[in-house]
C-alpha positions as a Markdown table, in Angstrom:
| # | Residue | x | y | z |
|---|---|---|---|---|
| 1 | Met | -5.7 | 6.1 | -5.5 |
| 2 | Ser | -5.7 | 3.5 | -2.8 |
| 3 | Ile | -9.3 | 2.6 | -3.2 |
| 4 | Phe | -8.9 | 2.5 | -7.0 |
| 5 | Gly | -5.9 | 0.1 | -6.6 |
| 6 | Leu | -7.9 | -2.0 | -4.2 |
| 7 | Ile | -10.7 | -2.3 | -6.7 |
| 8 | Met | -8.3 | -3.1 | -9.6 |
| 9 | Phe | -6.4 | -5.8 | -7.7 |
| 10 | Leu | -9.0 | -7.4 | -5.5 |
| 11 | Pro | -10.1 | -10.0 | -8.1 |
| 12 | Phe | -6.5 | -11.1 | -8.6 |
| 13 | Ser | -5.8 | -11.3 | -4.9 |
| 14 | Ile | -9.0 | -13.3 | -4.3 |
| 15 | Tyr | -7.9 | -15.7 | -7.0 |
| 16 | Glu | -4.4 | -16.1 | -5.5 |
| 17 | Ala | -5.7 | -16.4 | -1.9 |
| 18 | Lys | -7.7 | -19.5 | -2.8 |
| 19 | Glu | -4.6 | -21.6 | -3.1 |
| 20 | Phe | -2.3 | -19.8 | -0.5 |
| 21 | Asp | -1.6 | -21.3 | 2.9 |
| 22 | Phe | -2.0 | -18.3 | 5.3 |
| 23 | Ser | -0.9 | -20.4 | 8.3 |
| 24 | Ser | 2.6 | -20.5 | 6.9 |
| 25 | Val | 2.9 | -16.7 | 7.3 |
| 26 | Gly | 4.3 | -15.8 | 10.8 |
| 27 | Thr | 3.3 | -12.9 | 13.0 |
| 28 | Gly | 6.5 | -10.9 | 12.1 |
| 29 | Asp | 5.6 | -11.2 | 8.4 |
| 30 | Trp | 2.1 | -9.8 | 9.1 |
| 31 | Ile | 3.6 | -6.9 | 11.0 |
| 32 | Asn | 6.0 | -6.2 | 8.2 |
| 33 | Ile | 3.1 | -6.3 | 5.6 |
| 34 | Leu | 1.0 | -3.9 | 7.7 |
| 35 | Tyr | 4.0 | -1.6 | 8.4 |
| 36 | Phe | 5.0 | -1.3 | 4.7 |
| 37 | Gly | 1.3 | -0.8 | 3.7 |
| 38 | Ile | 0.7 | 2.0 | 6.2 |
| 39 | Val | 4.1 | 3.7 | 5.8 |
| 40 | Val | 4.1 | 3.7 | 2.0 |
| 41 | Thr | 0.5 | 5.0 | 1.9 |
| 42 | Val | 1.0 | 7.7 | 4.5 |
| 43 | Leu | 4.4 | 8.7 | 3.1 |
| 44 | Ala | 3.0 | 9.0 | -0.4 |
| 45 | Phe | 0.1 | 11.1 | 0.8 |
| 46 | Leu | 2.4 | 13.5 | 2.8 |
| 47 | Leu | 4.8 | 13.9 | -0.1 |
| 48 | Tyr | 1.9 | 14.6 | -2.5 |
| 49 | Gln | 0.6 | 17.2 | -0.1 |
| 50 | Gly | 4.0 | 18.8 | 0.2 |
| 51 | Leu | 4.5 | 18.9 | -3.6 |
| 52 | Ser | 1.2 | 20.7 | -4.0 |
| 53 | Lys | 2.4 | 23.5 | -1.8 |
| 54 | Val | 5.8 | 24.1 | -3.4 |
| 55 | Pro | 5.9 | 26.4 | -6.4 |
| 56 | Ala | 7.3 | 24.9 | -9.6 |
| 57 | Ser | 10.0 | 27.6 | -9.8 |
| 58 | Ile | 11.7 | 26.4 | -6.6 |
| 59 | Trp | 14.4 | 23.8 | -7.0 |
């Protein structure tokens, strides 16, 4: 899913990046972007793995 999302949004992000001033983004902002990207991806993966092991009859 992550690779599919990358392929789908890469053209749009390249288009937007042409006019964006990356020097205006601070180190804390980059850390936050990486943190949310990693945490959301890993958390979604772990939750999906957990859901696949729980039977549908358990609530």
